Each structure stands twice: as C-alpha cells, then as structure tokens.
PASEBA-1860 file (N, C-alpha, C; in nm, 3 decimals):
! residues 261
1> MNVPIYQV> 5.945/-6.073/1.015/5.808/-6.095/0.970/5.766/-5.981/0.878 ~ 5.710/-6.016/0.762/5.659/-5.917/0.668/5.507/-5.913/0.676 ~ 5.450/-5.795/0.691/5.305/-5.782/0.705/5.255/-5.675/0.608 ~ 5.128/-5.686/0.566/5.072/-5.584/0.477/5.060/-5.449/0.548 ~ 5.092/-5.345/0.474/5.076/-5.209/0.525/5.010/-5.124/0.417 ~ 4.918/-5.040/0.459/4.848/-4.949/0.369/4.856/-4.809/0.429 ~ 4.874/-4.709/0.345/4.859/-4.570/0.389/4.739/-4.514/0.315 ~ 4.642/-4.468/0.392/4.513/-4.428/0.338/4.481/-4.286/0.384
9> DAFADRPF> 4.440/-4.201/0.291/4.393/-4.067/0.326/4.244/-4.078/0.360 ~ 4.210/-4.059/0.488/4.072/-4.072/0.535/4.003/-3.936/0.537 ~ 3.872/-3.937/0.519/3.793/-3.815/0.505/3.849/-3.733/0.388 ~ 3.877/-3.801/0.279/3.937/-3.737/0.162/3.863/-3.782/0.036 ~ 3.844/-3.689/-0.057/3.786/-3.725/-0.186/3.885/-3.708/-0.301 ~ 4.008/-3.673/-0.268/4.116/-3.663/-0.367/4.248/-3.679/-0.293 ~ 4.354/-3.715/-0.364/4.482/-3.737/-0.297/4.533/-3.611/-0.226 ~ 4.610/-3.636/-0.120/4.682/-3.531/-0.046/4.589/-3.438/0.032
17> TGNPAAVM> 4.468/-3.488/0.063/4.377/-3.418/0.153/4.335/-3.516/0.262 ~ 4.250/-3.471/0.353/4.206/-3.557/0.462/4.319/-3.588/0.557 ~ 4.307/-3.700/0.627/4.403/-3.737/0.731/4.466/-3.871/0.697 ~ 4.597/-3.876/0.672/4.661/-4.003/0.639/4.677/-4.093/0.762 ~ 4.647/-4.219/0.744/4.666/-4.319/0.850/4.735/-4.441/0.791 ~ 4.820/-4.504/0.869/4.874/-4.634/0.832/4.784/-4.742/0.890 ~ 4.758/-4.845/0.810/4.681/-4.961/0.856/4.767/-5.084/0.833 ~ 4.792/-5.160/0.940/4.876/-5.279/0.932/4.794/-5.400/0.973
25> VLDRFADD> 4.799/-5.503/0.890/4.720/-5.625/0.910/4.810/-5.730/0.974 ~ 4.776/-5.772/1.096/4.859/-5.865/1.173/4.783/-5.995/1.199 ~ 4.859/-6.104/1.219/4.799/-6.230/1.264/4.763/-6.221/1.412 ~ 4.842/-6.147/1.486/4.818/-6.125/1.629/4.887/-5.995/1.666 ~ 4.845/-5.934/1.774/4.909/-5.812/1.820/5.047/-5.843/1.877 ~ 5.146/-5.766/1.835/5.277/-5.773/1.899/5.267/-5.709/2.037 ~ 5.376/-5.712/2.113/5.373/-5.648/2.245/5.363/-5.497/2.228 ~ 5.320/-5.431/2.334/5.290/-5.287/2.326/5.411/-5.206/2.280
33> AALQAIAA> 5.530/-5.240/2.330/5.649/-5.164/2.294/5.678/-5.175/2.145 ~ 5.656/-5.293/2.087/5.679/-5.311/1.944/5.577/-5.232/1.863 ~ 5.451/-5.236/1.903/5.349/-5.160/1.832/5.379/-5.011/1.837 ~ 5.423/-4.964/1.953/5.455/-4.822/1.966/5.575/-4.785/1.878 ~ 5.674/-4.873/1.872/5.791/-4.846/1.789/5.755/-4.842/1.640 ~ 5.663/-4.929/1.600/5.619/-4.929/1.460/5.545/-4.799/1.428 ~ 5.457/-4.757/1.519/5.385/-4.632/1.497/5.479/-4.513/1.489 ~ 5.582/-4.513/1.573/5.682/-4.405/1.567/5.756/-4.409/1.434
41> ENNLAETA> 5.787/-4.528/1.386/5.855/-4.541/1.257/5.767/-4.491/1.143 ~ 5.638/-4.524/1.148/5.546/-4.476/1.043/5.532/-4.324/1.048 ~ 5.537/-4.268/1.169/5.539/-4.123/1.188/5.420/-4.053/1.124 ~ 5.303/-4.116/1.132/5.177/-4.053/1.095/5.097/-4.025/1.222 ~ 4.994/-3.943/1.208/4.914/-3.911/1.326/4.865/-4.038/1.395 ~ 4.827/-4.139/1.316/4.782/-4.265/1.375/4.827/-4.382/1.288 ~ 4.862/-4.491/1.356/4.876/-4.622/1.292/4.771/-4.713/1.353 ~ 4.692/-4.777/1.267/4.592/-4.874/1.312/4.645/-5.015/1.291
49> FIVADGDD> 4.630/-5.099/1.392/4.667/-5.240/1.381/4.539/-5.322/1.388 ~ 4.517/-5.407/1.289/4.395/-5.488/1.288/4.431/-5.636/1.285 ~ 4.353/-5.716/1.359/4.371/-5.860/1.370/4.235/-5.925/1.349 ~ 4.225/-6.020/1.256/4.098/-6.088/1.231/4.052/-6.162/1.356 ~ 3.920/-6.157/1.380/3.858/-6.224/1.495/3.724/-6.279/1.446 ~ 3.727/-6.398/1.385/3.607/-6.450/1.319/3.574/-6.363/1.199 ~ 3.449/-6.319/1.189/3.409/-6.228/1.082/3.443/-6.084/1.113 ~ 3.481/-6.057/1.238/3.512/-5.921/1.282/3.664/-5.903/1.290
57> FRLRWFTP> 3.702/-5.785/1.339/3.844/-5.755/1.359/3.863/-5.687/1.494 ~ 3.976/-5.712/1.556/4.018/-5.633/1.671/4.106/-5.519/1.620 ~ 4.096/-5.405/1.686/4.158/-5.283/1.636/4.222/-5.205/1.750 ~ 4.346/-5.162/1.728/4.415/-5.073/1.823/4.476/-4.959/1.744 ~ 4.488/-4.842/1.811/4.540/-4.721/1.746/4.657/-4.664/1.826 ~ 4.762/-4.625/1.755/4.878/-4.563/1.819/4.917/-4.437/1.743 ~ 4.942/-4.329/1.817/5.011/-4.213/1.762/5.161/-4.245/1.765 ~ 5.247/-4.155/1.718/5.391/-4.182/1.730/5.441/-4.194/1.875
65> TVEVPLCG> 5.360/-4.149/1.972/5.408/-4.149/2.110/5.320/-4.224/2.210 ~ 5.196/-4.258/2.175/5.107/-4.315/2.276/4.992/-4.392/2.210 ~ 4.940/-4.494/2.279/4.818/-4.561/2.235/4.698/-4.477/2.277 ~ 4.595/-4.471/2.192/4.476/-4.390/2.221/4.353/-4.480/2.223 ~ 4.248/-4.439/2.299/4.130/-4.524/2.313/4.031/-4.516/2.198 ~ 4.044/-4.415/2.111/3.951/-4.401/2.000/4.016/-4.315/1.894 ~ 4.000/-4.356/1.768/4.049/-4.275/1.657/3.956/-4.295/1.538 ~ 3.896/-4.186/1.494/3.799/-4.195/1.385/3.862/-4.217/1.250
73> HATLASAA> 3.961/-4.134/1.214/4.009/-4.143/1.076/4.082/-4.275/1.051 ~ 4.152/-4.328/1.152/4.220/-4.456/1.132/4.121/-4.572/1.131 ~ 4.005/-4.556/1.194/3.899/-4.657/1.183/3.840/-4.654/1.043 ~ 3.817/-4.534/0.991/3.767/-4.521/0.854/3.865/-4.585/0.756 ~ 3.995/-4.556/0.774/4.097/-4.614/0.687/4.101/-4.766/0.700 ~ 4.084/-4.818/0.823/4.083/-4.963/0.844/3.964/-5.027/0.773 ~ 3.849/-4.961/0.779/3.732/-5.013/0.709/3.755/-5.017/0.558 ~ 3.820/-4.914/0.505/3.850/-4.913/0.362/3.940/-5.031/0.325
81> VVLERLSP> 4.039/-5.061/0.409/4.129/-5.173/0.382/4.051/-5.305/0.382 ~ 3.964/-5.324/0.483/3.888/-5.449/0.491/3.791/-5.460/0.374 ~ 3.715/-5.355/0.348/3.606/-5.363/0.250/3.652/-5.349/0.105 ~ 3.771/-5.292/0.084/3.819/-5.276/-0.054/3.931/-5.373/-0.090 ~ 4.008/-5.419/0.010/4.124/-5.502/-0.020/4.113/-5.643/0.037 ~ 4.074/-5.658/0.163/4.072/-5.790/0.225/3.946/-5.868/0.192 ~ 3.831/-5.801/0.194/3.701/-5.868/0.170/3.612/-5.777/0.086 ~ 3.645/-5.758/-0.042/3.573/-5.658/-0.122/3.426/-5.688/-0.148
89> RRNQVTFH> 3.381/-5.809/-0.118/3.239/-5.840/-0.137/3.155/-5.801/-0.015 ~ 3.221/-5.763/0.094/3.149/-5.726/0.214/3.102/-5.581/0.206 ~ 2.996/-5.552/0.280/2.945/-5.415/0.290/2.951/-5.360/0.431 ~ 2.997/-5.443/0.526/2.998/-5.400/0.667/3.109/-5.472/0.740 ~ 3.167/-5.403/0.839/3.267/-5.466/0.925/3.251/-5.409/1.066 ~ 3.276/-5.493/1.165/3.274/-5.450/1.305/3.414/-5.467/1.363 ~ 3.461/-5.359/1.425/3.590/-5.360/1.493/3.566/-5.362/1.643 ~ 3.640/-5.446/1.714/3.633/-5.451/1.860/3.753/-5.375/1.915
97> SASGPLSV> 3.725/-5.277/1.999/3.828/-5.181/2.039/3.815/-5.145/2.186 ~ 3.905/-5.060/2.232/3.899/-5.011/2.370/3.773/-4.928/2.394 ~ 3.711/-4.878/2.287/3.586/-4.802/2.299/3.464/-4.887/2.267 ~ 3.480/-5.019/2.270/3.369/-5.108/2.242/3.360/-5.142/2.094 ~ 3.252/-5.211/2.054/3.237/-5.246/1.913/3.205/-5.124/1.827 ~ 3.273/-5.112/1.714/3.256/-4.999/1.623/3.218/-5.057/1.487 ~ 3.098/-5.022/1.441/3.047/-5.075/1.315/3.069/-4.974/1.203 ~ 3.112/-5.024/1.087/3.131/-4.939/0.969/3.059/-5.002/0.852
105> QRTPTGYV> 2.976/-4.921/0.784/2.900/-4.967/0.668/2.950/-4.899/0.543 ~ 2.948/-4.972/0.432/2.976/-4.911/0.303/2.857/-4.824/0.262 ~ 2.883/-4.709/0.200/2.780/-4.622/0.144/2.812/-4.601/-0.004 ~ 2.721/-4.539/-0.079/2.750/-4.516/-0.221/2.876/-4.432/-0.246 ~ 2.911/-4.347/-0.150/3.026/-4.257/-0.172/3.142/-4.282/-0.076 ~ 3.128/-4.377/0.015/3.236/-4.399/0.111/3.193/-4.498/0.218 ~ 3.203/-4.453/0.345/3.176/-4.541/0.458/3.116/-4.456/0.571 ~ 3.029/-4.519/0.651/2.972/-4.450/0.766/3.004/-4.531/0.891
113> MNFPARPA> 3.061/-4.462/0.991/3.100/-4.525/1.117/2.997/-4.491/1.225 ~ 2.984/-4.580/1.321/2.895/-4.559/1.434/2.978/-4.559/1.561 ~ 2.990/-4.440/1.623/3.078/-4.420/1.738/2.998/-4.373/1.859 ~ 3.050/-4.395/1.981/2.985/-4.338/2.099/3.000/-4.185/2.101 ~ 2.891/-4.117/2.135/2.897/-3.971/2.149/2.979/-3.933/2.271 ~ 3.039/-3.815/2.265/3.115/-3.760/2.377/3.058/-3.623/2.411 ~ 2.943/-3.616/2.478/2.886/-3.485/2.510/2.981/-3.403/2.596 ~ 2.988/-3.275/2.568/3.075/-3.184/2.643/2.989/-3.097/2.734
121> TPVAPPFG> 3.040/-3.071/2.852/2.969/-2.987/2.949/3.043/-2.855/2.964 ~ 2.969/-2.745/2.980/3.035/-2.614/2.995/3.123/-2.610/3.119 ~ 3.239/-2.546/3.105/3.332/-2.528/3.217/3.390/-2.388/3.209 ~ 3.446/-2.343/3.320/3.519/-2.216/3.318/3.645/-2.233/3.233 ~ 3.684/-2.131/3.160/3.807/-2.142/3.080/3.925/-2.180/3.168 ~ 3.997/-2.286/3.134/4.110/-2.327/3.217/4.224/-2.226/3.209 ~ 4.302/-2.222/3.313/4.417/-2.132/3.316/4.509/-2.164/3.199 ~ 4.547/-2.062/3.124/4.642/-2.078/3.015/4.582/-2.100/2.878
129> IVEALGAR> 4.449/-2.115/2.868/4.393/-2.149/2.737/4.399/-2.031/2.640 ~ 4.388/-1.908/2.690/4.397/-1.791/2.602/4.538/-1.781/2.545 ~ 4.638/-1.798/2.630/4.777/-1.797/2.582/4.800/-1.910/2.483 ~ 4.742/-2.029/2.513/4.765/-2.146/2.428/4.706/-2.128/2.289 ~ 4.588/-2.069/2.282/4.520/-2.054/2.153/4.559/-1.924/2.082 ~ 4.601/-1.826/2.158/4.622/-1.694/2.097/4.491/-1.626/2.064 ~ 4.384/-1.666/2.132/4.250/-1.610/2.112/4.169/-1.638/2.237 ~ 4.067/-1.554/2.260/3.982/-1.570/2.379/3.852/-1.639/2.336
137> PIDVAWDR> 3.827/-1.761/2.382/3.705/-1.832/2.342/3.579/-1.765/2.396 ~ 3.471/-1.774/2.319/3.339/-1.730/2.363/3.283/-1.827/2.467 ~ 3.315/-1.955/2.450/3.260/-2.060/2.535/3.364/-2.171/2.542 ~ 3.369/-2.241/2.656/3.459/-2.355/2.672/3.379/-2.470/2.733 ~ 3.400/-2.590/2.681/3.335/-2.710/2.734/3.440/-2.820/2.747 ~ 3.401/-2.928/2.817/3.493/-3.037/2.849/3.422/-3.169/2.819 ~ 3.487/-3.259/2.743/3.423/-3.386/2.707/3.489/-3.507/2.775 ~ 3.566/-3.483/2.883/3.640/-3.584/2.959/3.775/-3.616/2.898
145> FNYLALLK> 3.799/-3.570/2.777/3.928/-3.592/2.712/3.989/-3.461/2.663 ~ 3.905/-3.378/2.602/3.952/-3.256/2.536/3.870/-3.135/2.583 ~ 3.934/-3.018/2.581/3.859/-2.894/2.589/3.805/-2.861/2.450 ~ 3.686/-2.805/2.447/3.623/-2.759/2.324/3.604/-2.609/2.338 ~ 3.667/-2.532/2.248/3.666/-2.386/2.257/3.591/-2.328/2.137 ~ 3.492/-2.245/2.165/3.412/-2.182/2.061/3.466/-2.044/2.028 ~ 3.492/-2.020/1.899/3.530/-1.887/1.851/3.415/-1.828/1.772 ~ 3.426/-1.700/1.737/3.314/-1.628/1.677/3.288/-1.669/1.533
153> TADDVRRL> 3.393/-1.678/1.451/3.372/-1.701/1.308/3.462/-1.813/1.257 ~ 3.425/-1.866/1.141/3.507/-1.968/1.076/3.645/-1.914/1.040 ~ 3.652/-1.788/1.000/3.783/-1.730/0.969/3.871/-1.721/1.093 ~ 3.811/-1.698/1.210/3.890/-1.698/1.334/3.956/-1.835/1.355 ~ 3.883/-1.941/1.325/3.938/-2.076/1.339/4.050/-2.097/1.238 ~ 4.028/-2.057/1.115/4.130/-2.077/1.010/4.258/-2.000/1.040 ~ 4.244/-1.879/1.093/4.361/-1.793/1.113/4.437/-1.824/1.241 ~ 4.383/-1.911/1.324/4.441/-1.939/1.455/4.585/-1.991/1.442
161> IPNEAAIA> 4.675/-1.932/1.519/4.814/-1.980/1.527/4.841/-2.011/1.674 ~ 4.814/-2.133/1.718/4.825/-2.164/1.861/4.969/-2.184/1.905 ~ 4.988/-2.179/2.035/5.117/-2.207/2.098/5.116/-2.354/2.139 ~ 5.186/-2.437/2.062/5.182/-2.581/2.086/5.235/-2.616/2.225 ~ 5.341/-2.553/2.268/5.398/-2.583/2.399/5.299/-2.552/2.510 ~ 5.225/-2.440/2.495/5.127/-2.404/2.596/5.008/-2.499/2.595 ~ 4.964/-2.544/2.476/4.855/-2.641/2.469/4.896/-2.771/2.539 ~ 5.021/-2.812/2.517/5.068/-2.938/2.577/5.068/-2.931/2.730
169> KLDCDGVI> 5.072/-2.812/2.788/5.073/-2.797/2.934/4.933/-2.798/2.993 ~ 4.828/-2.787/2.911/4.692/-2.790/2.962/4.659/-2.930/3.013 ~ 4.563/-2.939/3.106/4.527/-3.067/3.167/4.424/-3.141/3.081 ~ 4.467/-3.178/2.958/4.376/-3.242/2.865/4.457/-3.315/2.758 ~ 4.387/-3.402/2.682/4.453/-3.467/2.568/4.479/-3.369/2.456 ~ 4.384/-3.277/2.435/4.396/-3.182/2.326/4.287/-3.078/2.334 ~ 4.287/-2.988/2.235/4.189/-2.879/2.230/4.121/-2.880/2.093 ~ 3.988/-2.888/2.096/3.906/-2.874/1.977/3.864/-2.728/1.968
177> VTAPGDNG> 3.888/-2.665/1.855/3.846/-2.526/1.834/3.739/-2.527/1.725 ~ 3.629/-2.458/1.746/3.518/-2.464/1.652/3.450/-2.329/1.641 ~ 3.371/-2.314/1.535/3.294/-2.192/1.511/3.183/-2.225/1.413 ~ 3.080/-2.138/1.405/2.978/-2.159/1.302/3.042/-2.167/1.164 ~ 2.982/-2.249/1.078/3.042/-2.274/0.948/3.010/-2.166/0.845 ~ 3.076/-2.179/0.732/3.049/-2.095/0.615/3.062/-2.184/0.491 ~ 3.037/-2.128/0.376/3.051/-2.202/0.249/2.971/-2.332/0.249 ~ 2.852/-2.328/0.312/2.764/-2.445/0.311/2.785/-2.543/0.423
185> YDFVSRYF> 2.881/-2.518/0.512/2.907/-2.607/0.624/2.834/-2.557/0.749 ~ 2.788/-2.651/0.832/2.720/-2.613/0.956/2.819/-2.562/1.061 ~ 2.935/-2.622/1.067/3.040/-2.574/1.158/3.176/-2.614/1.102 ~ 3.279/-2.544/1.150/3.417/-2.577/1.116/3.492/-2.605/1.245 ~ 3.606/-2.668/1.233/3.684/-2.700/1.353/3.830/-2.721/1.317 ~ 3.913/-2.724/1.422/4.052/-2.771/1.414/4.080/-2.844/1.546 ~ 4.182/-2.929/1.545/4.214/-3.006/1.666/4.364/-3.010/1.686 ~ 4.405/-2.974/1.808/4.547/-2.967/1.844/4.572/-3.059/1.963
193> APAKGIPE> 4.670/-3.151/1.948/4.698/-3.246/2.057/4.847/-3.274/2.067 ~ 4.929/-3.172/2.091/5.074/-3.194/2.099/5.114/-3.289/2.211 ~ 5.035/-3.298/2.317/5.068/-3.390/2.426/5.063/-3.535/2.381 ~ 4.989/-3.564/2.274/4.981/-3.700/2.219/5.073/-3.717/2.098 ~ 5.159/-3.619/2.073/5.247/-3.628/1.958/5.185/-3.580/1.829 ~ 5.072/-3.506/1.839/5.002/-3.458/1.719/4.986/-3.306/1.731 ~ 5.079/-3.228/1.677/5.065/-3.082/1.688/4.930/-3.032/1.637 ~ 4.892/-3.074/1.514/4.757/-3.050/1.463/4.714/-3.171/1.383
201> DPVTGGAH> 4.597/-3.225/1.417/4.543/-3.340/1.345/4.467/-3.290/1.222 ~ 4.494/-3.345/1.104/4.428/-3.292/0.984/4.276/-3.305/0.985 ~ 4.224/-3.424/1.018/4.079/-3.445/1.029/4.058/-3.547/1.140 ~ 3.969/-3.517/1.235/3.961/-3.594/1.359/3.820/-3.647/1.382 ~ 3.802/-3.779/1.362/3.672/-3.837/1.386/3.630/-3.825/1.531 ~ 3.722/-3.854/1.625/3.688/-3.849/1.766/3.640/-3.712/1.810 ~ 3.699/-3.606/1.756/3.655/-3.470/1.791/3.510/-3.447/1.749 ~ 3.470/-3.507/1.637/3.332/-3.487/1.591/3.231/-3.565/1.675
209> CSLAPYWA> 3.280/-3.660/1.756/3.190/-3.725/1.853/3.149/-3.628/1.962 ~ 3.229/-3.523/1.984/3.191/-3.415/2.076/3.123/-3.300/2.002 ~ 3.171/-3.271/1.882/3.116/-3.158/1.807/2.972/-3.181/1.767 ~ 2.935/-3.303/1.732/2.797/-3.328/1.689/2.696/-3.298/1.801 ~ 2.711/-3.354/1.922/2.615/-3.316/2.027/2.625/-3.170/2.069 ~ 2.745/-3.111/2.062/2.761/-2.969/2.098/2.681/-2.881/2.003 ~ 2.696/-2.903/1.872/2.625/-2.820/1.776/2.476/-2.858/1.764 ~ 2.441/-2.980/1.804/2.300/-3.017/1.806/2.223/-2.927/1.903
217> QRLNKTAF> 2.285/-2.899/2.017/2.220/-2.811/2.114/2.212/-2.668/2.063 ~ 2.314/-2.623/1.992/2.318/-2.484/1.947/2.233/-2.460/1.822 ~ 2.226/-2.558/1.734/2.156/-2.539/1.607/2.020/-2.607/1.603 ~ 1.987/-2.684/1.707/1.859/-2.754/1.715/1.838/-2.844/1.594 ~ 1.940/-2.921/1.561/1.933/-3.019/1.453/2.028/-3.132/1.486 ~ 2.019/-3.242/1.413/2.100/-3.359/1.446/2.186/-3.408/1.330 ~ 2.177/-3.345/1.215/2.258/-3.385/1.099/2.337/-3.263/1.053 ~ 2.466/-3.286/1.025/2.555/-3.174/0.996/2.651/-3.208/0.882
225> RAFQASPR> 2.685/-3.105/0.808/2.796/-3.110/0.713/2.906/-3.024/0.773 ~ 3.016/-3.088/0.809/3.122/-3.020/0.884/3.252/-3.020/0.804 ~ 3.338/-2.923/0.836/3.468/-2.915/0.770/3.575/-2.891/0.875 ~ 3.680/-2.973/0.872/3.795/-2.950/0.959/3.898/-2.870/0.881 ~ 3.924/-2.748/0.929/3.996/-2.647/0.851/4.146/-2.650/0.877 ~ 4.205/-2.769/0.880/4.350/-2.784/0.887/4.409/-2.751/0.750 ~ 4.540/-2.741/0.739/4.599/-2.716/0.607/4.560/-2.820/0.502 ~ 4.548/-2.949/0.540/4.503/-3.051/0.446/4.353/-3.044/0.427
233> GGEVICRL> 4.280/-3.029/0.534/4.135/-3.013/0.530/4.061/-3.141/0.499 ~ 3.936/-3.148/0.546/3.853/-3.264/0.518/3.710/-3.242/0.562 ~ 3.618/-3.303/0.488/3.474/-3.292/0.516/3.427/-3.415/0.592 ~ 3.342/-3.392/0.693/3.284/-3.499/0.773/3.133/-3.478/0.779 ~ 3.058/-3.579/0.739/2.913/-3.578/0.755/2.881/-3.641/0.891 ~ 2.810/-3.569/0.976/2.782/-3.614/1.113/2.632/-3.626/1.135 ~ 2.593/-3.731/1.207/2.454/-3.745/1.249/2.452/-3.792/1.394 ~ 2.380/-3.720/1.478/2.363/-3.758/1.618/2.241/-3.849/1.627
241> VGDRVELE> 2.261/-3.973/1.673/2.154/-4.072/1.683/2.153/-4.125/1.826 ~ 2.071/-4.063/1.910/2.068/-4.101/2.051/2.202/-4.071/2.116 ~ 2.263/-4.174/2.176/2.393/-4.156/2.240/2.508/-4.201/2.150 ~ 2.481/-4.208/2.020/2.582/-4.246/1.922/2.595/-4.136/1.817 ~ 2.709/-4.137/1.749/2.733/-4.042/1.641/2.773/-4.120/1.516 ~ 2.704/-4.095/1.406/2.745/-4.151/1.278/2.835/-4.050/1.207 ~ 2.950/-4.098/1.162/3.046/-4.015/1.092/3.070/-4.076/0.954 ~ 3.050/-3.997/0.851/3.059/-4.049/0.715/3.167/-3.976/0.637
249> GSCIFYLE> 3.244/-4.051/0.562/3.348/-3.993/0.478/3.399/-4.094/0.377 ~ 3.487/-4.048/0.292/3.546/-4.134/0.190/3.697/-4.143/0.211 ~ 3.760/-4.235/0.139/3.903/-4.263/0.156/3.973/-4.273/0.021 ~ 4.101/-4.239/0.020/4.188/-4.253/-0.096/4.308/-4.338/-0.056 ~ 4.333/-4.446/-0.129/4.452/-4.526/-0.104/4.573/-4.455/-0.165 ~ 4.676/-4.436/-0.083/4.798/-4.368/-0.128/4.913/-4.466/-0.148 ~ 4.926/-4.563/-0.056/5.041/-4.653/-0.058/4.996/-4.791/-0.015 ~ 5.048/-4.895/-0.083/5.021/-5.033/-0.045/5.150/-5.112/-0.058
257> GRAAI> 5.183/-5.191/0.044/5.306/-5.268/0.038/5.318/-5.362/0.155 ~ 5.440/-5.394/0.192/5.466/-5.481/0.306/5.575/-5.419/0.392 ~ 5.565/-5.444/0.521/5.661/-5.390/0.617/5.733/-5.504/0.687 ~ 5.862/-5.489/0.706/5.941/-5.587/0.781/5.945/-5.543/0.927 ~ 5.882/-5.621/1.014/5.875/-5.584/1.155/5.927/-5.698/1.242
END
C-alpha cells in the first residue's frame, strides 16, 4: 500500500529549524505494531498518523519507540498538511486524539492550536535529578508526565549538557528545563525525553502546556513569547485561556511523497 507522507518542520519560519515531524495520511489505522514500525523507520521525534472522520480527523502520534498521548509539534504539522495540501480552502480542523478533541485554526502567519493545560505542582527534587541535568535546579515541579526544572538564567539552559542515561532512569517521561527569557522572550526551555526515544526534542508543544501555566504564576501574565533553545531552536507563542493553552507557530514543508507500507 502506498500512502502520502509529508515531512514538516513545525514551529519554524525557515528551513532546518523547529521540530521535524512526519505526517502520514491513512484510510484507516494499521495495527499498533505496524504503526510503531513505520515511526521507527521514519526515525523522527514524532510520526503523526491521520485518518479522515467526516469533516474532522483522527490523530495518533508515535516516537521511534512508543505511542504518546499528546504531541504539539506533530499536531501543528498535521494541521499544515490538512489546511495547505488536503483542504486548502479550510481555515480550521479538529483532530480527535487520546487527549480529546484538538482544534487548530489558520492565522495570518501560521496556525494556533488549542490544547489542555498541564499545570505543574511543586515537588521535592527527585533523587538523581542533579546528576541527570549536571546542574542544581532552583525549583522543581511535576505535571503528571514530566519534571519541570527551573534554572537561574537563559544561558544556564543553553549551556546545559545533561546525562541522557541518568535522565532515562528518572520516574518520568522526560524533563523540561526552563529559565527566564532574554532577547525579547518571556522564558526559554529545553526538553529531554530519552526514555521515549527522544534524547532532546527540538521544539515541544506538550511541554509548553506546562510552561504556560507555570510562568503565568511567576510573571502574572497569560500571554508569552517563548523560545525552545535546542540546537535547531524554535519560537512558540503561548496563551493561557482558562484550563486550555493556545500554542501558535508556523510550519515549513521539507519533503512530500509516498511511502510503501
């Protein structure tokens, strides 16, 4: 069977930045083992599989090693595929996912997603986190999936050289590291999830579902210009709206073709 495949740089305004995701358009979902094998073959942080469901789409996300319940950048990439390639006259699409319905709207410069917020609660630093990060956090919080570690400066986040093996041993999906922003950004971050097959994610929508409410409490505001300071890097516009987070970004199409599966 040959199916359409797209590789899209999400949260990117120029090629070779942001977070690349594969988006594959299927008539129906294959079995889980086949989807996982395809994601491993694509060998990107995430592969999104979309299946039409009336005017909406069903959406699943896989890393090279595991299915995940939510992925921001691959949702953004999926919206770009629907709104630019499959139905270019549309301005909105709803994806039905393990995290519920996710709405994406076209904007003048890209797309804005509406995701559930993931508020983080303060916790004692878990055993091993200092060794894992190679730095001592000022504050640690937990969002039910990831630890969120606060460092003093944006440069501390950029210079961080974590121990991937030690992070993988922590009792979490991954670790979000953040600090107050510079260069016009409200905050910066990085995200490490080797236990999910992602040593460092270039730009992470799901992490910003925790970062937006976290920084809302610290900065007493609800709209942010954020930067994920991975080697590829990417800008995310965040707005906290009640118990939801709006994440806005743009996409660049890198590859379009067909895959034999």
